[in-house]
Every structure is written in structure tokens, then in C-alpha cells.
C-alpha positions in Angstrom: -70.3 177.1 65.2 -67.2 177.5 66.7 -65.0 174.6 67.0 -62.3 173.5 69.4 -59.1 172.8 67.6 -56.2 170.9 68.8 -58.4 168.1 69.8 -57.8 165.4 67.0 -56.2 162.4 67.8 -52.4 162.2 66.7 -51.8 159.8 63.9 -50.4 156.5 64.4 -46.8 156.5 62.8 -46.4 154.6 59.3 -42.6 154.2 59.5 -42.6 150.5 59.8 -42.0 149.1 56.2 -42.8 145.8 54.8 -39.8 144.2 55.8 -40.4 145.0 59.8 -44.3 144.6 59.7 -45.3 142.3 62.3 -46.4 138.8 61.2 -49.8 139.6 62.7 -50.4 142.9 61.2 -49.3 141.5 57.5 -51.8 138.5 58.0 -54.5 140.7 58.8 -53.5 142.8 55.7 -53.6 139.6 53.6 -57.1 138.6 55.0 -58.5 142.1 54.8 -57.6 142.4 51.0 -59.1 138.5 50.3 -62.5 139.7 52.2 -62.3 142.9 50.0 -61.8 140.8 46.5 -64.6 138.3 47.5 -66.9 141.1 48.3 -66.3 143.0 45.0 -66.7 139.3 43.0 -70.3 138.7 44.9 -71.2 142.3 44.1 -70.2 141.9 40.2 -71.8 138.6 40.0 -75.1 140.0 41.8 -75.4 143.3 39.4 -74.5 140.9 36.4 -78.0 138.8 37.5 -79.7 141.6 38.3 -79.3 143.5 35.1 -80.1 140.2 33.2 -82.7 138.4 35.4 -83.8 141.2 37.4 -83.5 142.2 40.7 -87.1 140.2 42.3 -86.0 137.0 40.4 -82.2 136.8 41.5 -81.7 134.4 44.5 -78.8 134.6 46.7 -78.1 131.0 45.4 -77.7 132.2 42.1 -75.3 135.0 43.2 -73.2 132.5 45.1 -73.0 130.2 42.4 -72.4 132.6 39.6 -69.2 133.7 41.7 -68.4 130.2 42.4 -69.0 130.0 46.4 -70.9 128.3 48.5 -74.3 129.7 49.9 -73.0 130.2 53.5 -69.8 132.2 51.8 -72.4 134.5 50.8 -73.5 135.3 54.3 -70.3 135.5 55.7 -70.0 138.9 53.5 -73.3 140.2 53.1 -76.6 139.7 55.2 -78.9 139.8 52.3 -78.7 140.4 48.4 -79.3 143.9 48.3 -76.0 144.7 50.3 -74.3 142.7 47.7 -74.3 145.6 45.6 -72.5 147.9 48.1 -69.3 145.7 48.7 -66.7 149.0 49.6 -69.1 150.6 52.3 -67.8 149.1 55.3 -64.2 149.8 54.4 -64.6 153.3 53.2 -65.9 154.1 56.8 -63.0 152.7 57.9 -60.9 154.9 56.0 -63.2 158.2 56.3 -62.7 157.8 60.4 -59.2 157.3 60.0 -59.0 160.5 58.3 -60.7 162.3 61.2 -58.8 160.3 63.7 -55.5 161.7 62.0 -56.5 165.1 61.5 -53.7 167.7 62.0 -54.5 170.0 65.0 -54.7 173.5 63.0 -57.6 171.9 60.8 -60.9 173.2 61.0 -63.1 170.2 61.9 -65.4 171.2 59.3 -62.5 170.7 56.5 -61.6 167.4 58.2 -65.3 166.1 57.9 -64.7 166.9 54.0 -61.6 165.3 53.8 -63.2 162.2 55.4 -66.2 161.9 53.0 -63.8 162.2 50.2 -62.7 158.3 50.6 -66.5 157.7 49.8 -65.9 159.9 46.1 -63.0 157.9 45.4 -64.4 154.3 46.3 -66.8 155.4 43.3 -64.5 157.2 41.1 -62.3 153.9 41.3 -64.6 151.8 39.3 -66.6 154.7 36.9 -68.1 152.1 34.9 -69.5 149.9 38.0 -70.5 152.7 39.7 -72.5 154.4 37.2 -74.3 150.7 36.9 -75.1 150.5 40.1 -76.5 153.9 40.0 -78.8 153.0 37.4 -79.8 150.3 38.9 -80.6 151.7 42.5 -83.0 154.1 40.6 -84.7 151.3 39.2 -85.3 149.3 42.7 -86.7 150.8 45.6 -85.0 148.2 47.7 -81.8 148.7 46.8 -82.5 152.6 47.1 -83.2 152.2 50.7 -80.0 150.2 51.1 -78.1 153.2 49.6 -79.6 155.5 52.0 -79.0 153.4 55.0 -75.2 153.5 54.2 -75.2 157.3 53.7 -76.7 157.5 57.7 -73.6 155.6 58.6 -71.4 158.4 57.2 -73.6 161.3 58.8 -73.5 159.5 62.3 -70.0 159.4 61.7 -69.4 162.9 61.2 -71.7 164.1 63.6 -70.0 162.4 66.5 -66.8 164.0 65.5 -68.4 167.5 65.0 -70.0 167.4 68.3 -66.6 166.2 70.0 -65.2 169.7 68.5 -67.7 172.2 69.6 -66.6 175.0 72.2 -68.9 174.5 74.6 -68.4 178.6 75.6 -69.1 179.6 72.3 -72.6 180.1 72.9 -75.5 180.3 75.8 -77.8 177.1 74.6 -75.2 174.0 74.5 -78.7 172.2 74.1 -78.3 173.1 70.6 -74.9 171.7 69.8 -76.7 168.1 68.5 -78.6 170.0 66.1 -76.0 172.0 64.6 -73.4 169.5 64.4 -76.2 167.1 62.4 -76.8 170.0 59.8 -73.4 170.6 59.3 -72.4 167.4 58.8 -75.8 166.4 56.9 -74.6 169.7 55.0 -71.3 168.1 53.9 -72.7 164.7 53.0 -75.5 166.4 50.8 -73.0 168.4 49.2 -71.0 165.1 48.5 -74.0 163.3 47.3 -75.1 166.0 45.0 -71.9 166.3 43.3 -71.8 162.5 42.7 -75.1 162.2 41.3 -74.5 164.8 38.8 -71.1 163.0 37.9 -72.6 159.4 37.6 -75.9 160.9 35.8 -72.8 162.3 33.1 -71.4 158.5 33.0 -68.8 158.9 35.4 -66.9 161.6 33.0 -65.6 165.2 34.2 -63.6 166.6 37.0 -65.4 165.2 40.1 -62.8 166.7 42.6 -62.8 169.8 41.4 -67.0 170.2 41.6 -66.6 168.5 44.8 -64.1 171.5 46.2 -66.4 174.1 44.8 -69.2 172.1 46.8 -67.5 171.7 49.9 -66.3 176.0 49.6 -69.9 176.7 49.9 -70.6 174.5 52.7 -67.8 176.1 54.4 -68.5 179.5 53.5 -72.4 178.6 55.2 -71.4 176.5 58.2 -67.8 177.2 59.1 -68.5 180.5 61.0 -72.1 181.7 59.9 -74.2 178.7 61.1 -74.5 180.9 64.6 -76.5 184.0 62.7 -79.7 184.8 64.1 -79.1 182.9 67.7 -79.9 185.0 70.2 -76.3 186.4 71.8 -75.4 188.5 74.8 -75.9 192.4 73.8 -72.6 194.0 72.8 -70.7 195.6 75.5 -69.6 199.2 75.0 -65.9 199.7 74.0 -63.1 200.4 76.6 -60.1 202.9 76.1 -57.4 204.2 77.8 -54.8 206.8 77.2 -51.2 207.0 79.1 -50.5 209.9 80.5 -46.6 209.5 80.0 -46.3 209.1 76.4 -48.0 208.8 72.7 -49.1 205.1 73.4 -53.0 204.6 73.3 -54.5 201.2 74.7 -57.8 200.3 73.6 -60.1 197.4 74.0 -63.6 196.9 72.2 -66.1 194.2 71.8 -65.7 191.7 68.7 -69.0 192.9 67.9 -68.6 196.6 68.0 -68.3 198.6 64.6 -65.4 200.3 63.3 -66.8 203.5 63.5 -67.8 203.3 67.2 -64.2 201.9 67.8 -62.8 205.2 66.0 -65.2 207.3 68.1 -64.1 206.0 71.3 -60.1 206.1 70.6 -61.0 209.9 69.7 -62.7 210.5 72.8 -59.7 208.8 75.1 -57.5 211.4 73.0 -59.2 214.4 73.9 -59.4 213.5 77.5 -55.9 213.2 77.7 
């Protein structure tokens, strides 16, 4: 799999200080913080009720009452009670997309995606106790597990779009395979992340999860960063060509990238003999 470098969008300047921030932007930031605070309060109330009463026996009205808000307030933040235990995914998805949009031009797109999904791990690691409790709950309630899978799919779609936008269309013959290759690579990153996350959660949120994640991503990069095209049909390697100067000691040789070192050396030797 080959990618086009330098296609990422430049990051917006972050030099504007709090004292010079436009009033509209400051108000928007406060509103977003309040929104997230309310979502987390509703999520905490829902998880406590699910743990004590059971998921099926808990109603939206009870969740809203436990959080001290009206039923309509609950539905301004969540579409259903199963969504209530995943309060941070919307904001995390926005942060992950921001990582992609601000990627430096020299960075390999697969590395950018790995950095993007680290925002998800940061979300879980920021509140280990709640994350562990939520993990146990989703293992017991199939409906919650389905909601979690739907959240994961959103990240995969985001990363697939990003990788597909960075393909070098001249890298291989069949451009129709690009969507498949992008989806497989994006899925590999998400799968590696989720494998490490589940292992960390089963361990009670203990351990150096970032180091484990970096190890998993190294495996993904080694497998998909450049070798994903292995086994694909490609044009036969072109024979190397060489020419020797008749006026000095300079020898210029040109070889196909697929040529072996022995083949290149034989060509150089033959060119020297023919001088």
C-alpha cells in the first residue's frame, strides 16, 4: 500500500490566547463543556441504576430523575438509554478527526491514523474506574454491546475515508482495490487498539496501556505500512540498464527497484568490460 504524502490540511493557528478569543468562540467552548458535563452526569446515573436495578428494569425517566433533570433534557443528549453509558464518543470522534486534519505533511498516513485513535484510549484512560465498570456492564447486556460496536464502526469509517484520500493512484494497476485496502488498514488499526483496550480493562485498568498500544501499532505498521501489496499482480521487473562513460571513471547505472543486488552487480561488471 502506497500513500501520497503531504496531502493533510494545515492545522489552524492556536496562538489566540484566552484574552483575545472571540466572545462567540468562548461561549461555544463553555457550552460544549457544559454539554459534556451533563452527558457524563446522565451516564453516571444510568450506570448506577443499571448496576443496582438491572438494565431492562431501568427507565429513561428514572435516569433523568437520578440526574436531577427532566425527561426532555435526557433526550436532548441521548437518543436512548443504551447510548447513555457512552457519553464521550461524539467528542472523541471530533478530536480524532482533528488529529487527521492537522497531520504534518511528512507523516505517513497510517501513523496519523494510529495517533487519531489514541484519542479513544485517552478517553478510557482518563476515568479508569468508570471505564472498567462500563466494560463489565457491556459484557452482560447484549444491547449495550451492540451500541458499543456501532460506536467503533464510526471510527473505522472516519479512518477509512482518510486513508482512501491518501492513496497514490499510480502505485498499482487496479485502483478498484483502493477502498478495500483502505478499509482493511483502518480496521487493522482499530482492531489493534481494541485488543489492547480490552486487555487493559480486563486487568482492571492497570498497566502501561500506552506502551502496549505502541507495540500493537508497530505490528500494524510493519504489516500494512508497505507490505500490504505483497502477492498482488504487478508488471514483471524491468531489466536493469547501465552505461559507462568513455571519457573518465564515471559509471552511471539505472536499475529497476525489483532487481536483485546480484543482477545489478552483473550489469555493472558487464558495462565496465564493454568500455
